[in-house]
N, CA, C and O atoms as a DFTB+ gen file, in Angstrom:
524 C
 N C O
     1  1     130.957     -35.336    -196.300
     2  2     129.502     -35.814    -196.256
     3  2     129.219     -35.438    -194.707
     4  3     129.965     -35.487    -193.729
     5  1     127.515     -34.941    -194.880
     6  2     127.249     -34.683    -193.508
     7  2     126.893     -35.693    -192.474
     8  3     126.437     -36.784    -192.817
     9  1     127.087     -35.370    -191.175
    10  2     126.947     -36.612    -189.984
    11  2     125.766     -36.801    -190.098
    12  3     125.010     -36.014    -190.667
    13  1     125.380     -38.015    -189.506
    14  2     124.193     -38.388    -188.828
    15  2     123.192     -37.270    -188.008
    16  3     121.991     -37.062    -188.181
    17  1     124.051     -36.692    -187.142
    18  2     123.346     -35.647    -186.213
    19  2     123.160     -34.456    -187.107
    20  3     122.041     -33.956    -186.989
    21  1     123.688     -34.064    -187.679
    22  2     123.383     -32.779    -188.639
    23  2     122.172     -33.118    -189.572
    24  3     121.155     -32.427    -189.627
    25  1     122.397     -34.302    -190.331
    26  2     120.996     -34.672    -191.213
    27  2     119.749     -34.837    -190.160
    28  3     118.611     -34.488    -190.475
    29  1     120.083     -35.432    -188.810
    30  2     118.771     -35.335    -188.164
    31  2     118.286     -34.536    -187.537
    32  3     117.197     -34.715    -186.992
    33  1     119.151     -33.143    -187.423
    34  2     118.613     -31.772    -187.224
    35  2     117.967     -31.191    -188.609
    36  3     116.762     -30.936    -188.614
    37  1     118.493     -31.048    -189.398
    38  2     117.617     -30.688    -190.659
    39  2     116.212     -31.478    -191.110
    40  3     115.288     -30.933    -191.714
    41  1     116.242     -32.653    -190.757
    42  2     114.878     -33.473    -190.862
    43  2     114.145     -33.058    -189.742
    44  3     112.943     -33.060    -190.011
    45  1     114.421     -32.646    -188.409
    46  2     113.750     -32.604    -187.591
    47  2     113.098     -30.987    -187.397
    48  3     111.911     -30.669    -187.333
    49  1     114.167     -30.214    -187.339
    50  2     113.681     -28.728    -187.470
    51  2     113.196     -28.084    -188.742
    52  3     112.476     -27.087    -188.684
    53  1     113.507     -28.535    -189.710
    54  2     113.081     -27.861    -190.957
    55  2     111.887     -28.765    -191.661
    56  3     111.105     -28.203    -192.429
    57  1     111.806     -29.703    -191.476
    58  2     110.868     -30.662    -192.256
    59  2     109.808     -31.214    -191.173
    60  3     108.643     -31.138    -191.563
    61  1     109.949     -31.625    -190.195
    62  2     109.213     -32.261    -189.297
    63  2     108.670     -31.346    -188.261
    64  3     107.740     -31.770    -187.575
    65  1     109.168     -30.035    -188.036
    66  2     108.775     -29.077    -186.895
    67  2     108.709     -29.692    -185.867
    68  3     107.641     -29.847    -185.275
    69  1     110.283     -30.352    -185.288
    70  2     110.282     -31.058    -183.965
    71  2     111.298     -30.464    -183.486
    72  3     111.882     -29.533    -184.040
    73  1     111.618     -31.015    -182.296
    74  2     112.582     -30.438    -181.337
    75  2     113.792     -31.665    -181.476
    76  3     113.424     -32.819    -181.261
    77  1     115.092     -31.437    -181.801
    78  2     115.878     -32.137    -181.867
    79  2     116.655     -32.716    -180.244
    80  3     116.589     -32.023    -179.229
    81  1     117.307     -33.984    -180.284
    82  2     117.857     -34.148    -179.056
    83  2     117.521     -34.038    -177.872
    84  3     118.301     -33.894    -176.930
    85  1     115.855     -34.119    -177.789
    86  2     115.163     -34.320    -176.635
    87  2     115.580     -35.036    -175.534
    88  3     115.737     -36.206    -175.883
    89  1     115.864     -34.860    -174.220
    90  2     116.263     -35.767    -173.299
    91  2     115.053     -36.143    -172.332
    92  3     114.300     -35.347    -171.770
    93  1     115.035     -37.554    -172.263
    94  2     113.983     -38.016    -171.424
    95  2     114.736     -38.768    -170.199
    96  3     115.703     -39.440    -170.558
    97  1     114.498     -38.763    -169.047
    98  2     114.852     -39.770    -167.985
    99  2     114.036     -40.832    -167.687
   100  3     112.888     -40.936    -168.120
   101  1     114.612     -41.681    -166.918
   102  2     113.814     -43.110    -166.709
   103  2     114.760     -43.762    -165.682
   104  3     115.988     -43.812    -165.753
   105  1     113.867     -44.310    -164.601
   106  2     114.597     -44.877    -163.452
   107  2     114.684     -46.438    -163.818
   108  3     113.722     -47.086    -164.229
   109  1     116.137     -47.015    -163.586
   110  2     115.737     -48.512    -163.574
   111  2     116.942     -49.086    -162.510
   112  3     118.044     -48.540    -162.464
   113  1     116.663     -50.008    -161.844
   114  2     117.295     -50.496    -160.701
   115  2     117.737     -49.376    -159.963
   116  3     118.931     -49.183    -159.738
   117  1     116.679     -48.501    -159.509
   118  2     116.742     -47.546    -158.613
   119  2     117.940     -46.193    -158.732
   120  3     118.483     -45.423    -157.939
   121  1     117.961     -46.454    -160.281
   122  2     118.933     -45.250    -160.351
   123  2     118.369     -44.588    -161.734
   124  3     117.743     -45.259    -162.555
   125  1     118.605     -43.456    -161.873
   126  2     118.285     -42.429    -162.807
   127  2     119.187     -42.575    -163.941
   128  3     120.412     -42.474    -163.863
   129  1     118.502     -42.824    -165.027
   130  2     119.156     -43.057    -166.598
   131  2     118.353     -41.787    -167.277
   132  3     117.485     -41.065    -166.785
   133  1     118.988     -41.775    -168.655
   134  2     118.125     -41.070    -169.793
   135  2     118.600     -41.433    -171.057
   136  3     119.714     -41.913    -171.267
   137  1     117.603     -41.161    -172.032
   138  2     117.934     -41.297    -173.416
   139  2     117.687     -39.802    -174.007
   140  3     117.024     -38.868    -173.556
   141  1     118.404     -39.917    -175.089
   142  2     117.897     -38.590    -176.091
   143  2     117.552     -39.091    -177.716
   144  3     118.197     -39.771    -178.514
   145  1     116.353     -38.480    -177.786
   146  2     115.327     -38.958    -179.166
   147  2     116.019     -37.893    -180.086
   148  3     116.162     -36.743    -179.670
   149  1     116.428     -38.246    -181.273
   150  2     116.550     -37.559    -182.270
   151  2     115.721     -36.605    -182.558
   152  3     116.148     -35.565    -183.060
   153  1     114.742     -36.737    -182.364
   154  2     113.532     -35.748    -183.037
   155  2     112.223     -36.192    -182.352
   156  3     111.862     -37.360    -182.209
   157  1     111.502     -34.974    -181.911
   158  2     110.093     -35.188    -181.097
   159  2     109.160     -34.284    -181.607
   160  3     109.308     -33.065    -181.690
   161  1     108.012     -35.065    -182.004
   162  2     107.074     -33.665    -182.405
   163  2     106.017     -33.774    -181.458
   164  3     106.178     -34.620    -180.578
   165  1     104.754     -32.963    -181.444
   166  2     103.644     -33.364    -180.568
   167  2     103.210     -34.818    -180.691
   168  3     102.618     -35.291    -179.721
   169  1     103.396     -35.489    -181.615
   170  2     102.639     -36.915    -181.789
   171  2     103.553     -37.994    -181.750
   172  3     103.338     -39.088    -181.230
   173  1     104.875     -37.527    -182.491
   174  2     105.774     -38.911    -182.717
   175  2     107.262     -38.587    -181.922
   176  3     107.696     -37.507    -181.520
   177  1     107.806     -39.823    -181.864
   178  2     109.264     -39.892    -181.356
   179  2     109.953     -40.274    -182.542
   180  3     109.522     -41.325    -183.015
   181  1     110.860     -39.764    -183.147
   182  2     111.697     -40.230    -184.243
   183  2     112.869     -40.735    -184.163
   184  3     113.604     -40.109    -183.400
   185  1     113.367     -41.709    -184.701
   186  2     115.046     -41.920    -184.608
   187  2     115.507     -41.740    -185.925
   188  3     114.647     -41.786    -186.804
   189  1     116.782     -41.527    -186.282
   190  2     117.022     -41.299    -187.575
   191  2     118.367     -42.177    -187.810
   192  3     119.143     -42.503    -186.912
   193  1     118.466     -42.421    -188.860
   194  2     119.828     -43.486    -188.898
   195  2     120.142     -43.530    -190.446
   196  3     119.256     -43.388    -191.290
   197  1     121.364     -43.722    -190.727
   198  2     121.801     -43.889    -192.217
   199  2     121.907     -45.217    -192.643
   200  3     122.132     -46.193    -191.926
   201  1     121.709     -45.193    -194.010
   202  2     121.795     -46.478    -194.711
   203  2     122.785     -47.324    -194.486
   204  3     123.821     -46.920    -193.957
   205  1     122.598     -48.807    -194.902
   206  2     123.994     -49.645    -194.961
   207  2     124.735     -49.447    -193.792
   208  3     125.921     -49.761    -193.900
   209  1     124.290     -48.911    -192.437
   210  2     125.367     -48.994    -191.350
   211  2     124.455     -49.705    -190.265
   212  3     123.259     -49.452    -190.118
   213  1     125.164     -50.614    -189.534
   214  2     124.732     -51.249    -188.442
   215  2     124.011     -50.662    -187.305
   216  3     123.286     -51.268    -186.515
   217  1     124.329     -49.251    -187.315
   218  2     123.623     -48.652    -186.188
   219  2     122.113     -48.205    -186.516
   220  3     121.340     -47.520    -185.846
   221  1     121.956     -48.798    -187.722
   222  2     120.552     -48.104    -188.114
   223  2     119.532     -49.206    -187.424
   224  3     118.323     -48.983    -187.362
   225  1     120.157     -50.465    -186.890
   226  2     119.249     -51.391    -186.207
   227  2     118.963     -50.861    -184.853
   228  3     117.866     -51.110    -184.354
   229  1     119.892     -50.111    -184.167
   230  2     119.244     -49.481    -182.909
   231  2     118.314     -48.515    -182.733
   232  3     117.874     -48.126    -181.651
   233  1     117.942     -48.030    -184.116
   234  2     116.814     -46.862    -184.213
   235  2     115.453     -47.739    -184.145
   236  3     114.405     -47.139    -183.906
   237  1     115.438     -49.143    -184.347
   238  2     114.163     -49.446    -184.196
   239  2     113.855     -49.610    -182.371
   240  3     112.741     -49.403    -181.890
   241  1     114.936     -49.969    -181.633
   242  2     114.766     -50.194    -180.371
   243  2     114.720     -48.843    -179.383
   244  3     114.142     -48.703    -178.305
   245  1     115.464     -47.986    -180.073
   246  2     115.387     -46.487    -179.541
   247  2     113.891     -45.952    -179.852
   248  3     113.131     -45.662    -178.927
   249  1     113.585     -45.859    -180.959
   250  2     112.061     -45.472    -181.139
   251  2     111.201     -46.265    -180.182
   252  3     110.505     -45.604    -179.411
   253  1     111.141     -47.616    -180.114
   254  2     110.165     -48.579    -179.465
   255  2     110.171     -47.651    -177.969
   256  3     109.227     -46.994    -177.529
   257  1     111.577     -47.829    -177.337
   258  2     111.761     -47.448    -175.897
   259  2     111.302     -45.846    -175.695
   260  3     111.054     -45.490    -174.543
   261  1     111.199     -44.999    -176.642
   262  2     111.203     -43.451    -176.527
   263  2     109.759     -43.562    -176.632
   264  3     109.196     -42.725    -175.927
   265  1     108.876     -44.413    -177.360
   266  2     107.410     -44.290    -177.425
   267  2     106.911     -44.582    -175.893
   268  3     106.200     -43.858    -175.197
   269  1     107.346     -45.540    -175.647
   270  2     106.852     -46.200    -174.187
   271  2     107.147     -44.978    -173.161
   272  3     106.240     -44.595    -172.421
   273  1     108.389     -44.392    -173.129
   274  2     108.480     -43.525    -172.148
   275  2     107.527     -42.311    -172.655
   276  3     106.850     -42.009    -171.672
   277  1     107.267     -41.704    -173.454
   278  2     106.676     -40.415    -173.719
   279  2     105.349     -40.712    -174.108
   280  3     104.592     -39.745    -174.027
   281  1     104.695     -42.094    -174.629
   282  2     103.272     -42.431    -174.930
   283  2     103.152     -41.751    -176.249
   284  3     101.995     -41.459    -176.550
   285  1     103.937     -41.481    -176.974
   286  2     103.953     -41.126    -178.622
   287  2     104.267     -41.881    -179.433
   288  3     104.924     -42.895    -179.198
   289  1     103.860     -41.534    -180.540
   290  2     103.997     -42.963    -181.954
   291  2     105.459     -42.926    -182.017
   292  3     106.115     -41.914    -181.770
   293  1     105.997     -44.159    -182.384
   294  2     107.216     -44.492    -183.000
   295  2     107.582     -44.235    -184.427
   296  3     106.834     -44.769    -185.246
   297  1     108.659     -43.469    -184.938
   298  2     108.705     -43.675    -186.286
   299  2     110.355     -43.805    -186.242
   300  3     111.120     -43.672    -185.287
   301  1     110.644     -44.143    -187.766
   302  2     112.043     -44.502    -187.956
   303  2     112.261     -43.606    -189.182
   304  3     111.270     -43.450    -189.895
   305  1     113.222     -43.086    -189.487
   306  2     113.816     -42.274    -190.787
   307  2     114.933     -42.848    -191.260
   308  3     115.768     -42.618    -190.385
   309  1     115.494     -43.510    -192.193
   310  2     116.596     -43.803    -192.763
   311  2     116.876     -42.718    -193.802
   312  3     116.090     -42.299    -194.652
   313  1     118.293     -42.292    -193.555
   314  2     118.855     -41.111    -194.598
   315  2     119.510     -42.086    -195.652
   316  3     120.289     -42.976    -195.310
   317  1     119.139     -41.854    -196.953
   318  2     119.797     -42.828    -197.789
   319  2     120.813     -41.949    -198.512
   320  3     120.513     -40.893    -199.069
   321  1     121.966     -42.436    -198.462
   322  2     123.218     -42.072    -198.862
   323  2     123.734     -42.257    -200.563
   324  3     124.541     -41.579    -201.200
   325  1     122.956     -43.395    -200.963
   326  2     123.554     -43.955    -202.222
   327  2     122.830     -44.170    -203.302
   328  3     123.282     -44.371    -204.429
   329  1     121.407     -44.124    -202.908
   330  2     120.365     -44.003    -203.833
   331  2     119.571     -45.520    -204.178
   332  3     118.672     -45.683    -205.004
   333  1     120.114     -46.432    -203.396
   334  2     119.322     -47.551    -203.310
   335  2     119.151     -48.545    -201.882
   336  3     119.843     -48.295    -200.896
   337  1     118.261     -49.571    -201.882
   338  2     118.060     -49.990    -200.754
   339  2     118.904     -51.177    -200.561
   340  3     118.789     -52.123    -201.339
   341  1     120.003     -51.217    -199.288
   342  2     120.600     -52.099    -199.014
   343  2     120.283     -53.113    -198.005
   344  3     119.283     -52.743    -197.390
   345  1     120.682     -54.142    -197.616
   346  2     120.260     -55.057    -196.689
   347  2     120.195     -54.535    -195.282
   348  3     119.573     -55.240    -194.488
   349  1     120.808     -53.264    -194.773
   350  2     120.172     -53.104    -193.539
   351  2     119.138     -52.057    -193.720
   352  3     118.402     -51.872    -192.750
   353  1     118.977     -51.459    -194.603
   354  2     117.568     -50.542    -195.022
   355  2     116.474     -51.603    -194.972
   356  3     115.472     -51.559    -194.258
   357  1     116.768     -52.442    -195.727
   358  2     115.456     -53.806    -195.833
   359  2     115.298     -54.476    -194.518
   360  3     114.167     -54.846    -194.204
   361  1     116.346     -54.688    -193.670
   362  2     115.859     -55.135    -192.462
   363  2     115.205     -54.821    -191.537
   364  3     114.429     -55.500    -190.865
   365  1     115.683     -53.061    -191.406
   366  2     115.093     -52.038    -190.385
   367  2     113.727     -52.031    -191.011
   368  3     112.737     -52.148    -190.289
   369  1     113.597     -51.876    -192.556
   370  2     112.189     -51.734    -192.820
   371  2     111.087     -52.627    -192.569
   372  3     109.929     -52.320    -192.287
   373  1     111.626     -53.845    -192.717
   374  2     110.500     -55.043    -192.791
   375  2     110.384     -55.324    -191.203
   376  3     109.338     -55.882    -190.874
   377  1     111.084     -55.093    -190.411
   378  2     111.203     -55.181    -188.882
   379  2     110.468     -54.256    -188.245
   380  3     109.772     -54.531    -187.268
   381  1     110.594     -52.794    -188.882
   382  2     109.526     -51.628    -188.504
   383  2     108.162     -52.064    -188.617
   384  3     107.374     -52.255    -187.691
   385  1     107.950     -52.214    -189.964
   386  2     106.559     -52.756    -190.309
   387  2     105.950     -53.868    -189.587
   388  3     104.757     -53.817    -189.285
   389  1     106.700     -54.896    -189.280
   390  2     106.255     -55.856    -188.500
   391  2     105.754     -55.626    -186.972
   392  3     104.833     -56.244    -186.440
   393  1     106.519     -54.648    -186.397
   394  2     106.359     -53.896    -185.068
   395  2     105.192     -52.916    -185.094
   396  3     104.561     -52.452    -184.145
   397  1     105.061     -52.723    -186.324
   398  2     103.909     -51.320    -186.388
   399  2     104.515     -50.049    -185.825
   400  3     104.011     -49.363    -184.935
   401  1     105.657     -49.821    -186.451
   402  2     106.370     -48.531    -186.164
   403  2     106.683     -48.083    -187.794
   404  3     107.216     -48.794    -188.646
   405  1     106.179     -46.670    -187.954
   406  2     106.337     -45.830    -188.826
   407  2     107.647     -45.770    -189.323
   408  3     108.552     -45.489    -188.537
   409  1     107.971     -46.059    -190.887
   410  2     109.308     -46.120    -191.464
   411  2     109.189     -45.372    -192.734
   412  3     108.451     -45.657    -193.677
   413  1     110.072     -44.300    -192.629
   414  2     110.003     -43.530    -194.027
   415  2     111.743     -43.378    -194.276
   416  3     112.651     -43.479    -193.450
   417  1     111.796     -43.090    -195.791
   418  2     113.374     -42.825    -195.861
   419  2     113.360     -41.485    -196.681
   420  3     112.448     -41.074    -197.399
   421  1     114.577     -40.891    -196.417
   422  2     114.699     -39.702    -197.205
   423  2     115.838     -39.576    -197.690
   424  3     116.674     -40.204    -197.041
   425  1     116.442     -38.764    -198.987
   426  2     117.875     -38.508    -199.309
   427  2     118.699     -37.564    -198.786
   428  3     118.310     -36.405    -198.644
   429  1     119.780     -37.914    -198.485
   430  2     120.637     -37.026    -197.859
   431  2     120.655     -35.797    -198.602
   432  3     120.315     -34.754    -198.042
   433  1     121.070     -35.813    -199.986
   434  2     121.232     -34.393    -200.730
   435  2     119.711     -33.598    -200.566
   436  3     119.575     -32.396    -200.338
   437  1     118.703     -34.515    -200.731
   438  2     117.532     -33.558    -200.313
   439  2     117.611     -32.641    -199.192
   440  3     117.526     -31.414    -199.237
   441  1     117.766     -33.306    -198.285
   442  2     118.096     -32.735    -196.690
   443  2     118.901     -31.348    -196.701
   444  3     118.520     -30.270    -196.244
   445  1     120.262     -31.687    -197.419
   446  2     120.897     -30.707    -197.446
   447  2     120.871     -29.388    -198.688
   448  3     121.377     -28.266    -198.691
   449  1     120.001     -30.165    -199.725
   450  2     119.311     -28.796    -200.377
   451  2     118.234     -28.119    -199.856
   452  3     118.083     -26.931    -200.144
   453  1     117.249     -28.848    -198.934
   454  2     116.334     -28.231    -198.239
   455  2     116.793     -27.053    -197.161
   456  3     116.024     -26.186    -196.746
   457  1     117.992     -27.165    -196.838
   458  2     118.370     -26.267    -195.494
   459  2     119.189     -25.086    -196.327
   460  3     119.361     -23.909    -196.009
   461  1     119.558     -25.685    -197.301
   462  2     120.112     -24.480    -198.340
   463  2     119.383     -23.679    -198.801
   464  3     119.792     -22.520    -198.863
   465  1     118.276     -23.948    -199.206
   466  2     117.144     -22.928    -199.653
   467  2     115.936     -22.426    -198.703
   468  3     114.941     -21.846    -199.138
   469  1     116.146     -22.705    -197.456
   470  2     115.216     -22.226    -196.236
   471  2     115.021     -20.659    -196.712
   472  3     113.880     -20.242    -196.912
   473  1     115.985     -19.939    -196.858
   474  2     116.110     -18.516    -196.791
   475  2     114.806     -18.077    -197.965
   476  3     113.854     -17.327    -197.752
   477  1     115.140     -18.811    -199.213
   478  2     114.163     -18.574    -200.337
   479  2     112.678     -18.864    -200.087
   480  3     111.810     -18.149    -200.588
   481  1     112.408     -19.860    -199.351
   482  2     111.077     -20.158    -199.029
   483  2     110.414     -19.177    -197.931
   484  3     109.206     -18.941    -197.880
   485  1     111.320     -18.677    -197.119
   486  2     111.071     -18.068    -196.034
   487  2     110.555     -16.559    -196.442
   488  3     109.619     -15.960    -195.912
   489  1     111.334     -16.124    -197.436
   490  2     111.333     -14.699    -198.289
   491  2     110.141     -14.385    -199.119
   492  3     110.211     -14.323    -200.347
   493  1     109.080     -14.194    -198.471
   494  2     107.685     -14.198    -199.661
   495  2     107.755     -12.837    -200.208
   496  3     106.737     -12.445    -200.777
   497  1     108.728     -12.066    -200.147
   498  2     108.637     -10.766    -200.872
   499  2     109.489     -10.965    -202.277
   500  3     109.252     -10.364    -203.325
   501  1     110.465     -11.879    -202.078
   502  2     111.210     -12.120    -203.598
   503  2     110.270     -12.438    -204.581
   504  3     109.600     -13.431    -204.296
   505  1     110.032     -11.947    -205.566
   506  2     109.360     -12.928    -206.547
   507  2     110.002     -13.895    -207.264
   508  3     111.174     -13.958    -207.635
   509  1     109.092     -14.632    -207.410
   510  2     109.438     -16.259    -207.916
   511  2     110.084     -16.115    -209.267
   512  3     111.114     -16.776    -209.400
   513  1     109.786     -15.552    -210.072
   514  2     110.461     -15.670    -211.537
   515  2     111.453     -14.078    -212.070
   516  3     111.943     -13.856    -213.177
   517  1     111.481     -13.132    -210.738
   518  2     112.371     -11.861    -210.949
   519  2     111.612     -10.854    -211.555
   520  3     112.271      -9.923    -212.018
   521  1     110.086     -10.785    -211.702
   522  2     109.195      -9.899    -212.084
   523  2     107.986      -9.312    -211.286
   524  3     107.246      -8.479    -211.809
């Protein structure tokens, strides 16, 4: 199975037209620290999580903190790996809506197929039906 970072890169680069793993520095307690945003576009900071994993809860915190640092809108995208919404997804979606954070889901297999078919969508000279 594809890892979260690989799926986030597909989503970010091929679908959201953003930049993956963007670093942002900040200062706390007189020291410089940094965060990495899964995906950043001109308007949004996007955190990507996998379904039914406790780490998906971190997506909300990370998206809100990144939005504060950048002045952009926060978004969470949960990658569904099994075809149904489980408790972690439900909780993240519920809290994201309450906090005013955009929330989307996408299917792992869709992301992989999208990546595999990029050359066909980019090559406009190939006839769609072979004639």
